[in-house]
N, C-alpha and C positions, 0 to 999 in steps of 0.2 A: 584815508580820510574818514572821520566821522562826524556826525552832525548832532546837535540837539535843536529841536524845534519846540518853541513853547507859545501857547496861545492864552492870552490875558483878556478878561472881562473889565471894562473900565466904565464908569459912569461918564457918559458923553460930555457932561460939563466940565469933567477933569481931563479930557485927552488933551488939550494944548498944554497945560501944566505938565503932565507927565512926559511929553514930547520935548519939554524943555528941560526936563531933568535927565533925559536920555544919554547925554554925553557921559554923566557919571558912571553909568552901567557901561558903556562901551570902553571906558577907563579900566574898569576892574576886570573885564573879559579880556582885554588885550594883553594884559599883564600875566594871564594864565600860561602854563607851559603847554607848547604845542598849538599855541592859537595861530589859526588862518585867516578867519573872517568873521565879522558880525554884522547881520543885517536886522533892521528894524522895520517892520512894515505896518503902515496904518491901514487896516483891513475893514474900514467903517467908523462909524460915529462912536461905537462902544467895542471895538476889537482892535487890539494890537498883537502883533505876532512877531517872535524874534527866531533868527536861525544863527546858530554858532556853529562855526567849522573848526574842527582840531584836527592835528596830525594822528593822533590815537582816541581810543575810546576813553581812556583814564581822563583826558583833557575834556572831552564832551560831558562825561558824567560829572566832573568837577564843575563844570560851567552851571549846571542845574543848581548845585549847591550854592555856588557863588551868586547866581541870579536871584535865589529866593533869600539870601541873606541881604543883598542889596535892596530887594523890594522892601522887605521888613524894616530895613534901617533908613530907607529913603523915600518910599512911596506907598507904603501900606495904606496911607490915608485916602488913595486915590482909587483902589480897586474894589470891584463890586462882587467878585466871585473868586472861585478856585482857578488854580493855573493848570492847563492840559499840558502834558510834555511828553515827548518821544525821544529817543536817542538810539541811533543806529549807525551802521555802516554806509557810507556814500558809495553806492555800487555803480553809479554812472553820472557823468556830468560833462559838460561842454562849455568853454568860455569863446568869447570873440578872440579872434588872432590878430 
């Protein structure tokens, strides 16, 4: 499995509106080939992070492109900075049984 992690800076006054729009991004991610999971983390008043999990590297890389397109088309007015992202192989994980 592979994951893409993205870190967004948001104007604090825009956070609630962005969270309201998140289901649209989730819909886009869930339709990509190899989709396994998508998490959105509110990491403070001005920070949002996402984790996209895919079966293969191609899906994880494609998720970065899809996320960028979704932001440009649906939420560009809410962001205050650049997006930091990393993509790589998941080398260890554990879930509750």
